[in-house]
N, C-alpha and C positions, 0 to 999 in steps of 0.2 A: 504494500500500500504506500502511495506517495501523497503527502499533504503539503500544499503550498498556500501560504497566507502571510498576512502582515499584522495580525492582532491576536488577542487572546483566544479566539475561536480555533485558530490553527493549532495552538499548543494543547488546548483541551481536547480537540478531535484526535490528535495523535495519541494522547494519553488514553482516550476512550478505546481506540482501536487496539492498542497494545495491552491495556489492563483488562478490558472486558472480553474482547474477542481473541486475544492472544496472537495478533497478526504482527508480521514484520513490517515496520513503518520507517519511511524516510521523510523527515520534516524539512521543508525548504522555506527559509525565512530570510528577510533582508538582514544585512550585516548588523544594522543598529539594533536588531531585536535581541542579540546576544550581549552586546556590550553596553547598551544604554537602556535602562528600564523607563518606559514612558511614564510621565506623571499620572497618578491616579485621578486627580482632578485638576482642572486648569486654575480655578480661583477658589482656593480652600478658605472656608470661613472658620470662625473660632470653634464651632461645634465639631468640625471634622479635622481640624489641624492636628489634634492629639492622636486621633485614630490613624491619620496618614503617617505620622512619625512611628507609630507602633507597627504599621504594615511595613514600612521601609526597613525598620530594624529587624523584623521577624522573617521577612521573605528573603530567600536567597536566589541568586541568579544561576541559571543552568549553564555553567561554563563561563569563562572569562576570556575567550579568544577574541581577537580583533579581526581586522579585515577591512578592506576598502569598500566603497559603495558601488564599485563597478566590477563586472565579472563575477566569478564564483570563487568561494574559498573552499579549502579541503574539508571533506565531511568528517564529522566527529561522532563518537558513540557515547552520549551522555548516560548517566544512570537511568535505568528503566528500560534499556534495550531499544531506544529510539535513535536512529541514525540521523544526525543533525547536519544540514548543509546550508551554507549561506549563498545567496544569489541576489543581486540587485533587482532583477526582474525575472519572471518565468519565461525566458526566451528559449529558443530551440536548444542552445548549448546547455543551459541549466537543466532543462527537462531531460535531455539525453544523459547528463551526468547523474541525475537523480535515479536513472534506471527506468524511465517511463516505458521504453521499448520492451522491457521484461516484466513490467508491473501488472498486477491484477486490476487495480483501481487507482484512480487519481481524483483527489478533491482539490478544487480551486476555490479558496475562501477569502480572497483578497477583498478589501473594502470597496474597490472600484470595479464596477460592472465591466467596463471595457477591458481591463486587464484580465479578468476571468474569461471573457469571451475569446480574446486573442490567444490566450494560452490554451484554451480548449480546442480551438481549430488546429493549432500546432500539434497538440498531443494526439488528436484523432488522426492526423497525417502520419505521425511517427508510429502509432500503434492502433490500427483500425479496430482491434477487438478489445480495446481498453474500456473498462467501465468508468464513466465520467460522472462526477457530482459537482455542480456549480452553485455558487452562492450569488444570486441576482436579486436586486430589489425590484426591478421592473418585471412584474410577473407576466405581462403580455409579451414582452420581448423574450422572456424566458421560455414561453411555450414554443415560439418560433425557433429559437436556438435549439431546443430539445428535439424538435422534429427534424431540423437540418442535420444535426449530428447523428441522430439515429438513422437517417436516410443514408448518410455517408458510410456508416458502418455496414448497412445492408448492401449497398452497392459494392463495397470492398469484398464481400463474401458471396454475393449473388443470391442472398436469401433474406428472410424477414429480419427487420431490425431487432437488435438485441440478441442475435444468435451467433454461433461460431461454426464455420464450415467444417472444422476438424472434429467436432463433437467432443472437445475437451472440457466442455462445461463452462467456458468463459461466457460471460454475459456482457456484451458490448452495448449496454443501455446507457442512456443519458438521463440524469435526474437533476432538475433545477429546483433548488430550495431557497427559502428566505429565512433568516434567523428570526425575523418577527413572527412568521407563521408557525414556526416550530416551537418557539418559546411561549406563545400565547396560551395554549391549552394548559401548560404547567402553571403559569401564573394565575390563570382563572381557577384552577383546582386548588392552588395553594390558598387563595383568598377564601375559598368555600370550605375546604376541609383541613387546611393546614399542612398538606403534604404535596410534594411535587412528583411523587412516584406515580405518574399517570401514563396511560396508554390511550391513544386516540385511534379508533378504528370503527368503521361502519357508522360514522356520525355519533358515536358514543364516546364518553370519557370514562375510562376504567382506572381503578387505583388498587394498589396492593396494600392490604391492611393487616397489621399484626394483631392477633387476638389472644388474650390470655388463655391458659388451660381451662377446660370445662370442668365443673365440679362433679362430684360423684352423682351418678344417675342423671346427669344433664348432658346435653349435646349442644355445642355452639353452632350458630348459623353458618353453613359452609359457603354462603354467598354464591357466586357464579361457579366457582371451582376452588378447591383447596390446592394451593400451589406448593406449599412446603411445610414441614415440621421443623421448628427451630431447635437449636441445641438444648438438651435437657437441663444443662447446668445454668447457663445464663445466656438468654437470647440476645442481650445487648453487648456481651463481652466477646472475647476472642474465641470462645468455644472451648469445650472440655474434651474429654476422651472421645466423644461422639459429636460430629458436626451436624449441620442441618440435613434433613432428608428432602430432596427435591422431588416433586411430582409423586407423592406417595399414593399407593392404592388404598382401597377402602379398608382393608384389614390393618394396614399400617396406621391409618388415621384412628381407627378404633383402639388399637393397642397403645397408641401414643397419647392417651388421655391426659397425662401429666405434662405434656409439652405444648408450648404456644404454637399457634399455626399462622400461616400467611395465606389469606384468602383474597380472591379477586372479586371486587364488587363495583357496581356502577356509581359514578359520581352524579348525584342528583341534588336538587334543592327543593325543600318542602315548606319554606317560609312564605311570608306575604310577598305578593308581586306588585309591581308598579301599576297604577291604573293606566289602561291603554288609551284613554281619551275617546273611547267609542261610547255611544249611547247618548241620551238626551242630557242627563245630569252632568256627566263629565264635560260635554261640549259647552253647556251653559256656564259651567264653572270656569272653563278656560276662556270664555268670551268676555265675561265681565269680572271686575275686581270684587273682592269680598265686601267692601264698603258700599259699592254700587248695588250689589245684589241685595244687601239688607235694606237699602233705600227703596228699591223696587218692591221688595216684599212688604215694606211698610205702607207704600201707596196702594198696593193691591188690597191689603187688609182694610185700609181706610175706605176705599170704594165699596168693598163688600159691606162694611158696617153702615155706610150711608144708604145703600140699597135696602138693607134689612130694616133700617129705621123708617124709610119711606113706605115700605110695605106695611109696617105696623101702624103708622100714623094714618095713612090714607085708606088702607084695606084693599088696595088694588092687587092684581095678580103679581106674584114675585118677579116673573120675567119682565112684566111691564115696569115694575118698580126699578129693576136693574137698568132697563133701557132708558128710562127718564133720568136716572142718576148719571148715566154716561152723557146724555144730552146736556144736562146742567153742568157736568164736569168740563165739557168742551165749549160751553157757552153758545150752543146752537139751538136752544129751546126758547120759547116765548117766556117772558117773566111771569111769575105766578101771581099776577094781580087778581084780586078777588078770591084767591084761594085761602085756605085755612092758614093760621099762623104757623103751625108746625111745618106745613108744606113750604112756606116762604123761608123759614129758618133753614130747612134742609137744602133749599136751592142755594141760599147764600153760602152755606158750608161746602156744598158741592163746587161752587165757583171758586171758593178759596182753595179747595183741594186741587182744582184744575190749575190754578196759578202755581201751586207748589209742584205739581207734576211736570210742568213744562221744562224747568231746568234739569229735572231728573231724566226725562226723555232725551233732552239734548245731550246730556253727558253720556247716556247709554249709546246714542248714535255715534258720537265721536269716539268713544272707547271701542265700539264694535268695528268702526272703520279702521282704527289703529290696529286692532287685533287681526282683521283680515289682511291689512297691508303687511303685517309681519307674521303671517301664517306660516311662512317658511323659516322663521327665525327659531331661536332656541327656547325650549320650555324651561320654566322655573320649577324647583323642587316643590312638590305639593305639601301642604300643611299636614302635620301629623305623620309624616313618613318616618319609618323606622325599620331596622333590620336589613338595611340596604348596604351596598358596597360603594364606597367613595373612591372613584378612579381619578388619579391626578395625571394629566397629560393625555393628549389625543394626537400624538405623533404616530410614527410608524408602528411602534409596539403597542401603544395605547389603543389604537384603532382596532387592531386584531383582537386584543383582550376584550374590548367592549363588545365586539361581535360575538365572541365566544360566550361571554357572560349572558348576553341576551338570548342566545340559543338555549342556554340552560334555564331561562326564565328567572334569572336573578335580577332583582331591582338594582339599578345603578344610578348614581348621580356623578356626573363628570365635572371636573374643574380644569379649566384651560386658560392660560394667560394670553395666548395668541389668537386674536379674532379671525385669523386666516389659516388656522391649523387644518391639516388635511382631514382630521377625524370629525370635524364639525358637521360636514355633510352626512356622514354616517349617523351621527347622533340625531340629526333632524329626521332622517329616514326612519330610524328606530324609535323616534319619539321619546328620547332619553333626556331628562333634565340636565342642563349644563349651567354652571356658574362661571362667568368670565371674570378672571381676576388672578392676581399673583398669590400663590398659596402661602408665600412668606409674609403676606400682609394680614393684619388682624381683621377678623370678620369674614374672611373668604371661606375658611373651613366651617365656620359656624353656619354660613348660608347654605352649605351642603349638608347640614344636619349631622355633623360629625359626632355630636354627643349622643345620637340615637342610632349610629351606624353599626353594622355587624363587622365590617372590616375596612381597612384602608389599603388601597393599592397605589403606590407611588411609582410611576413608570415614566417620568419625564426624562429628557435627555441629559439633565444636569444632576450629577451625583449629590452635590451639596443641597440642591433644592429638595430632592427626595428625602435626604437625611433631616433637613430642617423641618420639613412638613411632618415627618414621622415624630420627631421630638416634640413639636408643638401639639400634635394630636395626642400623644401620650400624656402631656401635661393636662389636657382636657379630659381624656378618658384613659386612666392608667391600665385598664383591663382590655383595651381595644386590640383586636388582632390586626397586625400590620405586616404588609409585604412590600418591600422596597426593592426596586431594580437598581443595581449598581453595575457599572461597566467592568471594573476590575474584580476578579474572583477573590484575590487576597483581601482586598478592601471590604468586599461583601462578608467574608468570614469574620474579619475584625469587628465590623459593625454588628453582626449577629451576636457575637459573644458579649459585646459590651451592652447591648440592649437587653439580652437575656439576663445578664448579671444585675442590671438596674431594675428590671421588671420581671422577676422570676415567675410570677403567676399569669403573665400575659403571653399570648402566642406571638412570636416574632420570627419572621422569615426574611432573610436578605438573599436576593437571587441575582446571579450574574447571567446575562442573556447568553453569553458563550457557554456557560455551564449547562443551561437548559437546552440550548440548540444542538450541542455536540452529539447527544445520542441519536437524534434524527439523521444527522449527516453521516454518522458512523453506520447506522442501519442502512442508509442508501448505498454506502460504499460496499457493504456486504451483499447487497442485492436488493431489488425492489420488494422482495417478499418479506424482508425484515421490517417488522412494525415497531419494535422497541425492545428494551431490556429492563429488568427489575433486579437490583442487587438483593441477595438474601445472605446476610452476614458476609462471609468471604467468598461466596459463590454467586453466580449470575444465572438468571432465567431469561431466555430469549423468546420473543413472540413473533411468529411469522405467518404469512398468508401463503398457502401452498396449494397448487393444483394437484388433485388426487391422481389424475392420469399420469402414468409413467413411474409411479412409486409403488412397487409391489408390497411394501409394508402397509400401505393404506388401501389401495384399489381392491375392491371386492371383499373387503373385510368389514365387520361391524365396528362400531365405535369402541365397544368393549375389547374386541380382539386387536384393534389397532393401537390401543393404549399400551405403552411399555413403561413400566414404573422406573423412574430415575432417568428416562431418556426423552420421551415426548408424550403429549396427551392432546387429543383433539378437543377443542373448546367450543367451537361454533362453526356453522356452515353458512356461506353467503347465499342468500336467496335472491333470485331474479324474478322478473315479472313486473306487475304494476306497482308493487311496494317492495323494492329492493332493500335489503338490510341483512342483519345477522340473526340466525336462529341459535339461541344459547341453550335451549332445553332439548338437546339431542338425546334420545334414548340410547342406551348401550346396544340395543338390537338394530339400530339404523345401519343399513349397509351403505358404505361409501362408494359412490359411482365415479367413473372416470371423468365425468363432466363436472363433478363437484369441485368447489374451491373452499378450503377450510382454513380456519384460524387455529393454530396450535401453539402450545407452550412447550419449550424444549430446552434441554441443557446444551451447552456449546458442543460437546462431543456427540450428543444425540442428534442435533440438527445437522452437523457435518456428516454423520452416517446416513441420515435420511436424504439429504440433498446430494449425496455422492461426492462431497468435497473433502479433500484430504486435510487432516488436521495439521496445524503448524507445529513446529518444534516449540516446546515450552508452553503449549496450550494447557 
């Protein structure tokens, strides 16, 4: 595997490939990546200056070799088994020296789209059967580039894209990913459940949950599937004489009653939801302000009282009494000369009420016109809102997170300082309340109802802004669950430890986007069938989508027969037709057909055996 990049995602991806999948990795970075550590933040404020010094003192550099900014430097073998090479840019010479011609997969994760595209075209020419993974922010352009590179691989071997002519099992596919898209599900799940061990498949968010041992005579809920039995001594420690048991069978689960389990369950939200603005009452409430609504209600009550009084005084029909009251109200009736005193008094009161009604009606018309004129503008947080998620920042990451939260029907209130932010259009479309203002100013988070919120998600592009907002929110709500996005992984770790020490009873999560995005990029390098990975103590479970056809261990067998304890287990089957999705309740007697595509959990060794891929040395 070859990884080329210029930021933290490249280092995290190389570590993921080596540590989780046991692959041989060559990491290509600019020369300055080894010799000069980029600053964690550009403008550090007082709240983060101490943390920055702690990170600088605690974090070590991977090697201290130098090198110029042009050409390539000799490759090194740093601790961890990752071959490190320096190159100013991923040109043909650098890619050739990195071994692209002999590589199985190449990841291009530079921050510049043009650099990734240019290197991908060069790599495809050097090795037509190379699997490519690109990091592109422009998703529409990424689709065209993906089709172009797949077509180039197909023409090189005269067969369908993504295949190899020699049948060696190489998959010359091209996958285009964005770190924003891959990190958004984990950030959304962290705000909801407090964990980032999530898997996205079939439109669902799944998470791995550790559950304590069941008591005598009781059985814990197995969720969608039981993935592992943790070590019997200490599930959080290094493990005792016996490590975790991955993918246990039913008898092992029954016999392991004294051991904690790891189960797979769906991430869902069962709390209150935001009003969607549909119906008569929500529409009326959004059209007029609260004060004007009370004024209109008072005038309506006054008119009804005058109509009832006229009916009781004159004895006429109630409908006629209401009609005459309206005529008097708008001064279009003849004066009640010669009528009774009560009728004359009521007419005078009706005329007075009409004078009072005119400014109220004029205010209603003006406010309604203003509402219709700004119908495409942003909504304000409704009164009495609680149990929602406050999302800070509607940039590249925030927009994806907002979409994911609303797909889970989680109420959200956004805070954004830039009136031209890219995510404001998405907020309007999803009818999500937005507070425009700087989160570091007083009153902005209060306007977002932070004192009644369920969680705070700070995903702006400035680390100090996220940190300052979280510290202020914790001053308002010490028990508030907070999740903040930080660019540097070491800085995120330092912030997490400090906040947990200051607020031990509150849930705190600091997330680096490179840390959250690396598993998806690593899975794409292993093949499009890899969906993700969950760590279980010191071992790893992989999740993959596999076509049953061509695998004798699956084809023609029942789900129960295809299950191999400790190696792989079929979890779900993809359904086609009018309502595509995943069927999770597969009976053990269901026979897997060649046309089926299933989602399975497997160990690294088991997946390598199932897919016919040779295990790497040191796996």
